[in-house]
Steps between C-alpha positions, in 0.01 A plus 500: 500500500392863505798729551415824686612840380640604838700320764644556848871561517748624760748780427730729697342845493840655571844375609503395862428226751235229475234754599520661152350187338142554390226307326389660175291411199674451170385386155558131444803480266477349153756241389723613217653266246678217679329576830223341705252654741500324837221502758725516803444261789806600700804726468846469654652783704869565434763751607499681164137586580621672817766685303238613248276621783794698639538683170720285277387576143338219304632420152357703213157381393442290814188553712531672837311208657762292689527125485750284312336157526148359503304182464159491341295399199544615142182676385611652168790471257665759281585450136745224425461309827474130423652343813216600735122522484231648725447283805866400540637530857837675493764654722669795335801728531404864436667835450230644728124504557453202732323686783173499310202287406627465143841536342672436168805279457715383216367157405857369486559610861211290630557159656239225530381434854573142611187306594623460859538875553205718605455802276527752784825342624649490149551877510797433727690316225591721198736760649680236708521251215639748247744642757624165628535331162699782344716588800556168672523267203608718207722763663591293806541172310391304808616138486426187707720501809551878501482696824244778460470798736170692494458826689147614578399138454157531665374719215282375219796473265719353774258222596448419131876491440555264792262246351645533150851452638398186687346359184829573321704314761668802662561559871337816634625731773258782568479815710193672641400671823321353799394165641183474291690541175770259616233236561345561159836466323575176681159366404587570136810285543773764525826328601605789728271789592686805634322759713634837390395652834726278709753332270781611268447315173870529407604324820227237476587413139871474579419256780236285333667469157852449636653730241330371186303818436181610327455433129200727436362798694153650453520835678204727574689722743787677324699753702774345714358151443662481157861512624411254777341268245812503285714410800320164542475403133674202344730543199290557191206615712211695350347795687157620385348823636121504501448815706686741727296558815812627681612717211628475143848643569756232591876466548677196354843346525576434134806296595268251670266500201784436257690251714193279548357558150174627646223647287250765603184549302138604536181563310157652534190384318306813417744650245551169319381484143176326407695236310730427794203456734337273243816291489502474879134397503587212271782388729276521806230297328753231415696487826304648794134435424550123527637558852189700588275238342645215708516696825879532531448878497211643702460881499531623857224750574532722805162667469229569245319830549215664308597767248351763728775420752790562263646747751515226764678274251762770441546545877575127532772510234653819635523344847661183355229313689414253223599138461426439134280707271237758587205494261198718426165328437289670237127539558291529185205690638374809318767774519460733794575870531861607547625461857821468698616147583 
């Protein structure tokens, strides 16, 4: 395959709303040692992309092109790469660069695409898989029979976590907003879907669990949700913060935490070391890819938009309008002149 010198990519020209996203031409990157060059078929859109667009600095040495996950085909390998070869279909976790026709990824952070999964849909897997495996199963130590509470459960990570929890034998209680999201959660097999617009999850959990409590919480909300979460947790419960859409400052009753032996923890993928991400990729390959291969986990895709509509994709996430992942399809026509998207 002939690799072009230039490619289309989307960047934020300045900090701001979705309107600052623009299509530009960039040189196609070259894979360094341990890296592969991927011809991108599709890229996932995630909230860190929105934070980057709003002005959050990217880590040193990372491209200003957003995008933390892609699926595509390997077209070139850097020195020392033996696990992959040109032509291999992969889904990859990135430090950045996914909103483009080509990107580079650490070979060890690439996952094989199961035969049953279309390449463009596979872009909705990496960020969710890495997040859910580490947080739900490693930090949260989810066990068969556990009661799991997921806030923001209609998101890409939330819908992925629901399916993983079912496969692990846990019972899922989930919150989201609106009738459409309630229906989607029930279709995924959630034991009790709670509409945050009309129901108090603390009251509902107290009634439906008859005092047993929640063993594991996956919380995307933060703010005053954290103290409310702790109030419904079972002794020995594990609380994992994934985001803080209502704010990062919280007030806690440490007597409650100590009395019930609760643990609070969290993580974020981007700052993790290369070796830690490689370790997680190995765990995902062993434990989650078989669930994708046999259809027990199906990535939930809200919408797939062309790269030129990246601003629309950001609007969808900012409005919390999505049920599942929002993806960007990558067209491989000859690069066009720079333009707003």
